[in-house]
Structures are given as C-alpha cells and as structure tokens.
PASEMI-899800 format. One record per atom (N, C-alpha, C, O): residue in three letters; x, y, z. Coordinates in steps of 0.05 Angstrom, whole numbers, plus 5000, padded with zeros to 4 digits. Each point is the difference from the previous one (the first is absolute). Example, Ala and Ser with C-alpha at 12.3 -4.5 7.8 and 13.67 -1.06 7.14 Angstrom:
<rs>
ALA526448865156;ALA498250245000;ALA501850245000;ALA502150005013;SER497250214973;SER501650245001;SER498550225014;SER501050225004;
</rs>
This chain:
<rs>
UNK113821013716;UNK502650074988;UNK502150065022;UNK499550155018;UNK502849724979;UNK502250055019;UNK502150184987;UNK500449994976;UNK500950175040;UNK502350164990;UNK502549895012;UNK500149945024;UNK502050044960;UNK502649925009;UNK502050234995;UNK500450074977;UNK500750035044;UNK501950234998;UNK502849895002;UNK500749875020;UNK500950184960;UNK502849904998;UNK501850215012;UNK500450214988;UNK500849735035;UNK501350225015;UNK502549905015;UNK500550115022;UNK500949704969;UNK502249895016;UNK502650164999;UNK501550005019;UNK499050134959;UNK502650134996;UNK500450255018;UNK498150105011;UNK504449994990;UNK500650235017;UNK499550264986;UNK499350205014;UNK501149824960;UNK499750254986;UNK502350195005;UNK499850225010;UNK502649684982;UNK502450155006;UNK500250264985;UNK501350195009;UNK497249844969;UNK500150254985;UNK498350215012;UNK500050234992;UNK498649705030;UNK498450195014;UNK501250075027;UNK498750105018;UNK503949864984;UNK501550085024;UNK500250314999;UNK500350114979;UNK499750025045;UNK499949895027;UNK497249935011;UNK499849925023;UNK498250124960;UNK497249965010;UNK499649725010;UNK498549955019;UNK502849854969;UNK499649725008;UNK502249905019;UNK500449765002;UNK501050425010;UNK502249925018;UNK499049825023;UNK501449825008;UNK496350245003;UNK499049865023;UNK497249894997;UNK498949875018;UNK499950174959;UNK497249924995;UNK499749884972;UNK501650064982;UNK496449765014;UNK499549904973;UNK499250224981;UNK499050215008;UNK501549754967;UNK499550204979;UNK497150105001;UNK499550234996;UNK498649585008;UNK497250074999;UNK499150175023;UNK497750105001;UNK504149955019;UNK499350175023;UNK500750294994;UNK499350185015;UNK502149884963;UNK500650274993;UNK497450164996;UNK498149904988;UNK501850345023;UNK497550165000;UNK500050204977;UNK501950164997;UNK496049834988;UNK499550194978;UNK497550165007;UNK497949895004;UNK502450374999;UNK497850185007;UNK498649915026;UNK497650005003;UNK504149915016;UNK499049945027;UNK498949725003;UNK498949945021;UNK501449894959;UNK498949735002;UNK502149804988;UNK501250064980;UNK499149715033;UNK501849804990;UNK499249914972;UNK497649994993;UNK504449934991;UNK499449884974;UNK498249775003;UNK498149964985;UNK502449875036;UNK498349775005;UNK497150085005;UNK498249864991;UNK501450355024;UNK497350095006;UNK498550114976;UNK497649974998;UNK503950164984;UNK498750094975;UNK499049754985;UNK497850004989;UNK503949795010;UNK499249754986;UNK497549885013;UNK498249914986;UNK501950075040;UNK497749885015;UNK497450164995;UNK497949894997;UNK502450375001;UNK497650174995;UNK498849934972;UNK497649984998;UNK504249994982;UNK499049944973;UNK498849724999;UNK498049954986;UNK503249865028;UNK499049725000;UNK497449985014;UNK498149884990;UNK501750245033;UNK497549985016;UNK497750144988;UNK497749925003;UNK502950294981;UNK497850144986;UNK498849824979;UNK497750054991;UNK503749745002;UNK499049804980;UNK499149745014;UNK499749804987;UNK500050215039;UNK499049775015;UNK502049795006;UNK499349785008;UNK503350284988;UNK502149815006;UNK501150055028;UNK501450205005;UNK498049625013;UNK500950035028;UNK501849775008;UNK501250015021;UNK498949784963;UNK501749765006;UNK502850064989;UNK500549984976;UNK501350105041;UNK502750094992;UNK502249805009;UNK500249945024;UNK501349974957;UNK502549855007;UNK502450184995;UNK500250124978;UNK501449905042;UNK502550174998;UNK502449815000;UNK500549865019;UNK501050154959;UNK502549854998;UNK502350185008;UNK500750184985;UNK500349775038;UNK502150185011;UNK502749865003;UNK500249764997;UNK501850405008;UNK502749905005;UNK501450205018;UNK500149975024;UNK501050244964;UNK501350225015;UNK498050135019;UNK497950104991;UNK502849915035;UNK498350135020;UNK497249905001;UNK498150165006;UNK501549594989;UNK497249895000;UNK498750025027;UNK497550035001;UNK504049965021;UNK498850025026;UNK498550265005;UNK498150015014;UNK502950204973;UNK498650265003;UNK497350004986;UNK498150125010;UNK501849734968;UNK497449984986;UNK498149825016;UNK497650065002;UNK503549725009;UNK498349835016;UNK498850155024;UNK497649965006;UNK503950215006;UNK499150155023;UNK497950214992;UNK498050045015;UNK502350084962;UNK498250224992;UNK497549904986;UNK498050144999;UNK502149624989;UNK497749904985;UNK499449715007;UNK500449824984;UNK498750135040;UNK499649735010;UNK497849854985;UNK499849755002;UNK498550394983;UNK497949874985;UNK500949884974;UNK498549854987;UNK503950215004;UNK501149884975;UNK500649705004;UNK500449905022;UNK499549964956;UNK501249734998;UNK502950054991;UNK500550144980;UNK501449745034;UNK502950054993;UNK501349754988;UNK499449785008;UNK502350274973;UNK501949804990;UNK502850135002;UNK500450234991;UNK501549625020;UNK502650115006;UNK502149904980;UNK500649764999;UNK500450414984;UNK502149944981;UNK502650025016;UNK501350215001;UNK499649575011;UNK502350005017;UNK502650044984;UNK502150065011;UNK497849894963;UNK502450024983;UNK499950254982;UNK501150004978;UNK497650215032;UNK499550244984;UNK502550134989;UNK500050144980;UNK502249835035;UNK502550134991;UNK501249864976;UNK501850114987;UNK497449645007;UNK501149854979;UNK498149934977;UNK500849884980;UNK496750215022;UNK498149954978;UNK498850264991;UNK501050225006;UNK496749764980;UNK498950254988;UNK496949985000;UNK498949825013;UNK499850354972;UNK497150045001;UNK498549744993;UNK498149935014;UNK502849934966;UNK498649764991;UNK500049795022;UNK497949895008;UNK504550045003;UNK500249805021;UNK498450105024;UNK498849835014;UNK501350434992;UNK498550105023;UNK497049954997;UNK498749915019;UNK500250154957;UNK497149964996;UNK499249715005;UNK497949955012;UNK503849874980;UNK499349715002;UNK500149895029;UNK499449775005;UNK501550405014;UNK499849925028;UNK497049985008;UNK499349885020;UNK499050254964;UNK497149985005;UNK498649814981;UNK497650024996;UNK503949804993;UNK498849814980;UNK497749845012;UNK498149934987;UNK502150015039;UNK497949855013;UNK497350155002;UNK498049885006;UNK502150384990;UNK497650175002;UNK498850064972;UNK498150164998;UNK502949714981;UNK499250074973;UNK497949814989;UNK499649994976;UNK499049875041;UNK497849824990;UNK497550174994;UNK498349904985;UNK501650345025;UNK497850184995;UNK501050244983;UNK502450055000;UNK495850094986;UNK500950234985;UNK501550205018;UNK499350045023;UNK502750094965;UNK501550195016;UNK501150234982;UNK500249974976;UNK500450245037;UNK501350234988;UNK502650045014;UNK500150025025;UNK502150004960;UNK502650055013;UNK501050284992;UNK499350114979;UNK502350005039;UNK501050274995;UNK502850035013;UNK500649885020;UNK501150284967;UNK502550085012;UNK499350185024;UNK497850125001;UNK504049905018;UNK499450165024;UNK501050294999;UNK499550155019;UNK501949924960;UNK501250274998;UNK498550184981;UNK501250184988;UNK496249765007;UNK498450154981;UNK497650135013;UNK498749895017;UNK500850354973;UNK497550145007;UNK498049974978;UNK500750034976;UNK496949905030;UNK497949974980;UNK497350055012;UNK499649985024;UNK498550104959;UNK497450075010;UNK498149764999;UNK500649794988;UNK497050255023;UNK498049794999;UNK499149944972;UNK499349784993;UNK500850434990;UNK499249964972;UNK501849814985;UNK499149854983;UNK503550145023;UNK501949824988;UNK499149715006;UNK499949834983;UNK499650125042;UNK499149735009;UNK497449934987;UNK499649774991;UNK498550425008;UNK497449954989;UNK500149914971;UNK498749814991;UNK503050334994;UNK500349934971;UNK501249724996;UNK499249854982;UNK502750085035;UNK501249734998;UNK497949785007;UNK499849804986;UNK498750255035;UNK498049805008;UNK497749984980;UNK498849794998;UNK500650424988;UNK497850004981;UNK500649844975;UNK498249914986;UNK504450045008;UNK500749844977;UNK499749715006;UNK501149905020;UNK497349954964;UNK499349735007;UNK502249794993;UNK499649765006;UNK502550324981;UNK502149814992;UNK501349865024;UNK499950105022;UNK501349674973;UNK501249855021;UNK502550135011;UNK500649975024;UNK500950174960;UNK502350155009;UNK499950284988;UNK499750034976;UNK500450165041;UNK499750284992;UNK502350175012;UNK500449995024;UNK501050154959;UNK502150185010;UNK499150294999;UNK498850084980;UNK501650075041;UNK499450285001;UNK502250154985;UNK502449965006;UNK496950224976;UNK501950144984;UNK499550305000;UNK497750094994;UNK504250075014;UNK499850295000;UNK500750104972;UNK502349994992;UNK495750124994;UNK500450104973;UNK501150285000;UNK500950104979;UNK499150045044;UNK501050275002;UNK502750005013;UNK500850205013;UNK500649584985;UNK502449955015;UNK502350194994;UNK501550075019;UNK498850024956;UNK502450174993;UNK499950275014;UNK502150115006;UNK495549985000;UNK499850265014;UNK501349995027;UNK501250205009;UNK498649575004;UNK501249975027;UNK503149994999;UNK501350055020;UNK499849904956;UNK502949974998;UNK501450264993;UNK502450014997;UNK496150205000;UNK501250264992;UNK502050095021;UNK502050134992;UNK497649815033;UNK501850095021;UNK501549775014;UNK501250055021;UNK498649714969;UNK501149765013;UNK502849944989;UNK500449804986;UNK501550375019;UNK502749964990;UNK501449765013;UNK501849884988;UNK497350045036;UNK501349775014;UNK498749744991;UNK501049785007;UNK496850234978;UNK498649764991;UNK499050064971;UNK497750074997;UNK504049904983;UNK499350084973;UNK498049814987;UNK499649785010;UNK499250294968;UNK498049834986;UNK501149734992;UNK498549804998;UNK504250184998;UNK501249744993;UNK499649795022;UNK500149764995;UNK499450345030;UNK499749815022;UNK497149935006;UNK499549845018;UNK498750274966;UNK497249955004;UNK499249724990;UNK501149914980;UNK497049965033;UNK498949744992;UNK497850064979;UNK497750005006;UNK503250034969;UNK498250104979;UNK498549774987;UNK500849775000;UNK496950304988;UNK498149814989;UNK499350074971;UNK499650244994;UNK500249564989;UNK498850034973;UNK497549835000;UNK499849795013;UNK498250294971;UNK497549864999;UNK499049984971;UNK500950154983;UNK497249675013;UNK498749974974;UNK497449855004;UNK499949795013;UNK497950324977;UNK497449875001;UNK499149935029;UNK498849795005;UNK501950395013;UNK499149965028;UNK501849835016;UNK499549965024;UNK502649944965;UNK501849825014;UNK502850125002;UNK500950154983;UNK500549785039;UNK502850085004;UNK501749834982;UNK499849755001;UNK501950374983;UNK501849854982;UNK502949995011;UNK501549824993;UNK499150385024;UNK502750005011;UNK500050175026;UNK498750215000;UNK502849705020;UNK500450165024;UNK503049975006;UNK500949795008;UNK500550444988;UNK502949985001;UNK501250285002;UNK499050194989;UNK503249835026;UNK501350265002;UNK501250094974;UNK500450244995;UNK500249564987;UNK501350074975;UNK498250114979;UNK500950074978;UNK496549945027;UNK498150124980;UNK500750304997;UNK500450145019;UNK499849944956;UNK500650294994;UNK497750175010;UNK497749944995;UNK502950285019;UNK497850175010;UNK498150094978;UNK497650035006;UNK503450024970;UNK498350094979;UNK497949814990;UNK498050074989;UNK502449675016;UNK498149804991;UNK498549875024;UNK498249844995;UNK502450245029;UNK498749895023;UNK497150105002;UNK499550244996;UNK498749595011;UNK497250085006;UNK499950135027;UNK498350185004;UNK503449745014;UNK500150125026;UNK501949855018;UNK501649844991;UNK498250215035;UNK501749875020;UNK498449835018;UNK497950085010;UNK503049674995;UNK498849825019;UNK500250125027;UNK502150085009;UNK495649945005;UNK500050135026;UNK500849825023;UNK500350095023;UNK500149654971;UNK500549815021;UNK497549885012;UNK500149825017;UNK497650274973;UNK497449895009;UNK499049804979;UNK499850074977;UNK499649695032;UNK499049794982;UNK497849845013;UNK500149955024;UNK497949984961;UNK497849845010;UNK500149724988;UNK500549974976;UNK499149835040;UNK500049724991;UNK497449875010;UNK499450005023;UNK499149884958;UNK497849835008;UNK501149745010;UNK502449965001;UNK495949865007;UNK500949745010;UNK501549864977;UNK502149875005;UNK496950144971;UNK501449884977;UNK502650144994;UNK502049874993;UNK497950405009;UNK502550154995;UNK502149945021;UNK502449984993;UNK496850005032;UNK501949935021;UNK501149724996;UNK502449965005;UNK496049854986;UNK501049734995;UNK502150014978;UNK502049865001;UNK497550304978;UNK502050024978;UNK502650135010;UNK502249914993;UNK497550305024;UNK502450125012;UNK501649805016;UNK502549994996;UNK496249875022;UNK501549805017;UNK501249784983;UNK502349925005;UNK496349994976;UNK501049784983;UNK502550094984;UNK501949864998;UNK497950384991;UNK502350104984;UNK502450065018;UNK502349954993;UNK497250165031;UNK502150055019;UNK501549755008;UNK502449994999;UNK496149805007;UNK501249755008;UNK501749884978;UNK502249905004;UNK496750114971;UNK501449894977;UNK502750154996;UNK502149884996;UNK497750395005;UNK502550164996;UNK502049965023;UNK502449994995;UNK496549985029;UNK501849965023;UNK501449734997;UNK502449985007;UNK496249824984;UNK501249734997;UNK502250014978;UNK502049865003;UNK497550304976;UNK501950004978;UNK502350205004;UNK502249974990;UNK497350255025;UNK501950215002;UNK501050065028;UNK501850175004;UNK497349695017;UNK500850055027;UNK503049995003;UNK501349814992;UNK499950415019;UNK502950025003;UNK501450074974;UNK502550025000;UNK496050034979;UNK501250074974;UNK498850254989;UNK497950095010;UNK503350034970;UNK498850254988;UNK497249954990;UNK499349794990;UNK499050425012;UNK497349994990;UNK499450274988;UNK499850205013;UNK499949804960;UNK499650254985;UNK502250205008;UNK502449944997;UNK496950305012;UNK502150205007;UNK501149975028;UNK502050135007;UNK496949695009;UNK501049965027;UNK502449825001;UNK500249804985;UNK501850275031;UNK502449845002;UNK499449715009;UNK501349814990;UNK496850165028;UNK499049745009;UNK497050025003;UNK498950225004;UNK499749564994;UNK497150005001;UNK499050145025;UNK498050144999;UNK503349815023;UNK499150115026;UNK500050315000;UNK498750125017;UNK502850004965;UNK500250304999;UNK498150114979;UNK500150244995;UNK498149604994;UNK498250094979;UNK497950195010;UNK499249995024;UNK499950194959;UNK497850185005;UNK497449864991;UNK500149814985;UNK497750295025;UNK497449904992;UNK499750024969;UNK498949824988;UNK502050405001;UNK499650044971;UNK501549794984;UNK499249944977;UNK502949955033;UNK501549794986;UNK498249754996;UNK499849894979;UNK498750045042;UNK498249774998;UNK497650074982;UNK499249834984;UNK499850415019;UNK497750084984;UNK500649994971;UNK498449904983;UNK504050205009;UNK500849994972;UNK500449724990;UNK499349934978;UNK501849905039;UNK500449724993;UNK497349864996;UNK499749844982;UNK498350235034;UNK497349894997;UNK498850094974;UNK498749844986;UNK501650425007;UNK499050104975;UNK501249854976;UNK498549924982;UNK504150035019;UNK501349864978;UNK499249714999;UNK500349874979;UNK498750025043;UNK499049735001;UNK497149984991;UNK498849785000;UNK500050454993;UNK497350004990;UNK497850055020;UNK497649974994;UNK503250115031;UNK498050075020;UNK499250294997;UNK501750185000;UNK495749864996;UNK499050274994;UNK499750175025;UNK499349905021;UNK501350364976;UNK499650205021;UNK498750244988;UNK500850104979;UNK497250005035;UNK498650244992;UNK501350245015;UNK501749975017;UNK497350274977;UNK501050245014;UNK497750185007;UNK498050024985;UNK502350125037;UNK498150205010;UNK501550265002;UNK501850035017;UNK497550164966;UNK501550244998;UNK499150215020;UNK497750035007;UNK504350125003;UNK499450235017;UNK501750244990;UNK502449974996;UNK496350264998;UNK501550234991;UNK501150165024;UNK499050225006;UNK503049675007;UNK501050125025;UNK498849865024;UNK499549765000;UNK500050405021;UNK498949905025;UNK501949795013;UNK499149835015;UNK503450204979;UNK502149805009;UNK502750145001;UNK500650164983;UNK500949775037;UNK502850105002;UNK501749785013;UNK499149885020;UNK503350084970;UNK501949825012;UNK501950165018;UNK500950214992;UNK499749685031;UNK501950135019;UNK502449815001;UNK500249845019;UNK501650194963;UNK502349824999;UNK502550135011;UNK501749875012;UNK498650394985;UNK502450155009;UNK499250225019;UNK497750075003;UNK504350055010;UNK499550225018;UNK498950244984;UNK498450155010;UNK502549874965;UNK498950214983;UNK497049964995;UNK498550195000;UNK500749564994;UNK497149944997;UNK498550085025;UNK497850114998;UNK503349825025;UNK498750065025;UNK499550305004;UNK497950085008;UNK504150074985;UNK499850295002;UNK498050124980;UNK498550185006;UNK501549714969;UNK498250094980;UNK497149945008;UNK498250164995;UNK501349615017;UNK497349925007;UNK498850185020;UNK497550035001;UNK504150105016;UNK498850175020;UNK498550234988;UNK498150105011;UNK502849994965;UNK498650224987;UNK498149914978;UNK498250154993;UNK502349624995;UNK498549924977;UNK497749815005;UNK498049994985;UNK502149855037;UNK498049795004;UNK497450125011;UNK500150175018;UNK497749744971;UNK497450065010;UNK498149784994;UNK500149884978;UNK498250055041;UNK498149784996;UNK497350114990;UNK498249844996;
</rs>
C-alpha cells in the first residue's frame, strides 16, 4: 500500500506559522503535523510515501529524501483535486491519500485499510465536538458526509450538520479498481469541464477532491466509509493550531 500526501498549498489561514515553511511543518506538541501522519502510516506498515508538494517543496525534499516527490508547479492556480492527480502515474497499485494538514492516529488508518471496498472514505463521527471552539472554521465549512447501508450517499459542505453522519477526514483508500475509476472519472470531467465551472468550483482546476467524489457518487460509483469517533483533528487556521496544542493526543 502506498500513501499519497497532498500538500502543495501554502495554507494562508495558518499565517504566520506558514510564513516560511509548508503547512505540514507546523509543530503540534513538539512534532510536525507531517511526522504525526508518518507515525500513523508506518504503524500500519505503509512506508512507501509520495509527497505532492508546491509551496516550499525544497524544504521537504531536504528533510525527507526517502519520499517519492511530485511537484505541483501550478499550485497557486489550482487546488486539492488537481494536486492529487500529479501522482496519477503512481495509482496503478492500491493507495491511501490524505490531506497534509490533519492529525490522525494509527487506528484511523487501520480502520480504513480493514474495509475491503474499492473506495473507502474515513469519516469522523464525533466531528461536532471538535467544532465547539472553532469559531474561525464553522461547521458549515466542514466536508460533511451522509451514508446509507454502508455506503456514502453524499459528501458536501452543504450537508446540514444535523443530518450528517460525520466529517470526511481527507483520508481515502483506493484499490487498483477504485484508483482506475478515480482516474477515469477525473479525465472525463477534465475533458468536459477544463477551464469551465465544475460543481461549486469557479473552474475545474480549482475543484476540491470532494467535488469529484460527489460527482462519482452521482454517476453510480459506490464508496464505503470507515468511521472513527475522533482520533482526528484538522489544522486549517491559526486557531486550530493553538487548540491542537492542548487537545491533541495520540
């Protein structure tokens, strides 16, 4: 199993922490966000790491020479979905992808890997508790998920908090068949929407991963979910960063 870490953006909402370093270098309880992720991945036997970088990528190259790198040279003009697909050539084998600004435990990864479905989304079912003090990142901004009969039915920020099963953690597992479906759907959408609006994105190149995932669901591609009752935190804002210093524990 390979891990693909999506980390090209600058993380402007985490200023001044990201003034001179990539977002994943921010330290929570004495350890970089990136190192917390590596700890969780390696505890599950995942040592093959692809890092998709952009902003300050040279600092990551210097600090982690064992990574496989893909350079999103257009990171200032695109978004998470386009960034992920810079590693499209590495998706012939099963992989797990993750956002780079999240803290998660080995248990979160273990539960995702244990689900045998071709596409599995990690979902935090205890997500609202984390939002009690997140005034800079309200629940309306969460990538929320609804489910039925073991399958994800919707992944969208517009899901009402009261009906959401949980929040997508940014961690997803794809089997070889699931990866093939992802690549096929991405290419089709890029051919039809490149340079034009795509779902809520002003142009396809600015789309988020959840935009493509929802489009796949509506096209009949099934996705399962692996639930975690916490064991996850997003570090999107300086407020999140400060909260994590006191709240995060592995």
